[in-house]
N, C-alpha and C positions, 0 to 999 in steps of 0.2 A: 492111122490118124495123121493128118498133116495140118500145119499151121503156116501163116505167112508172117514174116518179120521184115520190116522196112529197114533197108540198109542204104543210106544215101538216097539216090533216085531210083534204086533197083529194089524190087520185091524179092527178098530171099526166101525160098521155100524150105521149110524145115520138116523133119520127120522124127517120130519117136524111135529111138534106138535103144535096145536092151543090152546092157552090159552084164555079162554072166558073173556069177559069184567068184569064179577064178579069173582074175584080171590079167591083161596082157600089158606089162610094164616095160617101157623103154628107159634105159639108164644111160646117161651121157655125162662126161665130165671133161672139161678143159684140163690141160696138163697140170696147171697150178691148183686144181681142185680134185684131182684123182685121189689123193690121200684122204681128203675129207669124205668123198663119196664112199671109199672103201671102208673107212671107219664107221660111217653111218650104216652101210650094208651089213657089216659084221654084227653090229648091234641089233639090226633088224632081220637077221638071217632066217629065223624061224617063220616070220611072217612072209618074207619074200619067197621062201621055199614052197608056199602054198599057191603061188601064182606063176604065170609063164613070163620068163625074163628075156629081154632083148637088150642089146647094147651096141654102141659104136665100137669100132675095132679094138684098140688097145684097152679101153675100159672093159669090154666084154671078156677079153683074155684075163685081165687082172681079177675081175669078179669071179669067173669060173674057177680060177686057181685058188683064190682066197676063201671062197664060200663053199667050194665043192659042189655047186649047183650047175645044172644045165643052163647055158645062156646062148641064145641064138645071136650071132654076131653080124652086124652090118659092117660096111667099110669104115675106116677111120673118118672122123669128121671132115678134115680138109680134103679127103679123097672122095667125098660124096656121101659119107655116112649120115650127116644131118639131113641131106636131101632124101635119102632112103627112108629115114624115120618119118620125115614129113609126108612122103608118099604112102607109107603104111598107115599113118593117121588118116589121111584123106580116103584111103581104101577101107577104113574101118578094121584094120588089123592090129591097132594099138589102142588101149583104153586110156592110158595116161603116161605122161613123160615126167621123169625126174632128171633134170638137167642142171648139174652144178657148174654153171659157167663163171668164167672169170671176167667180170666187168672192167677190170683195171688194166688188162693186157690186150693190146690190139691183136686181133685174130686174122689170118689171111683169108679165112672163109666166113668173115662177119656177115656178109649178105646171106649166106646159107643159114646161119644161126637166126637172123631176124626173120627169114622166111619160115623156119620151123616154128618160131614163136607165133607168127601170124597164123599159120595153118592150125596150130593147137587152139588158138582162140576162136578162129573161124568155125572149127568143127566141134567146139564146145567140150573139149576134153581137158581134164585137170592137168596143169603143168606146174611142177615145183621147181623153182630156180635156187632154192636155198634149203638148208637143213630143217629150219623151223616149219616151212611149208610142207616139205616131204614128210616130217613127223605128223603133222596134222592130217594129211591125206592118208598116210598109212595106218593111223590109229583110228580112222573114222569107222563107225559101224557099217558104213556102205561098202567097205572093202570085202566083206564076206557074204554079201547078199546081192541079189540081182538089183540093178538100178536102171531106171528108165530116164533118159535124158533126150533133149532135143538136139539134133545136129542138122547142119545144112544138108539138103538133099540135092546132090549134084545133078541128078537126073531131071529135076523139075526146076532148077534155078538157072536163069539165063542172065548173065551179067552183061551190061552194055558199057562199052568203053567209048 
């Protein structure tokens, strides 16, 4: 099943994508937010243990040590980890992102952060940038069942610049 969605002057083609009951979750935190993410993850360990976890470099190391769970690690954010997560989103290998970012501290890789946020929105995947949103997503009944969502179909969408 395909549908068209107008985006500016371009017709973006979308397809139905089925998200499995076991979600693939990317976890990212800027340095000033790592403690917050670890606290949140400890509180939600049982729920997180039912899903496949991915994380940027240092965050992934901290999470795997603290939670005793397997976490697939990307590079550190400033070294390209945010771009790797964005690529995994575009390739359909990540179902949603929890990104505790620090809006008050300038980041050397700020353009990568904005690109990741853009890709998450473009591919219609949930992205939580704070604890409240992460709580709402993780406690949703959709977390434990198949979910059909519309995502941009890169094979059928031609963007004109």
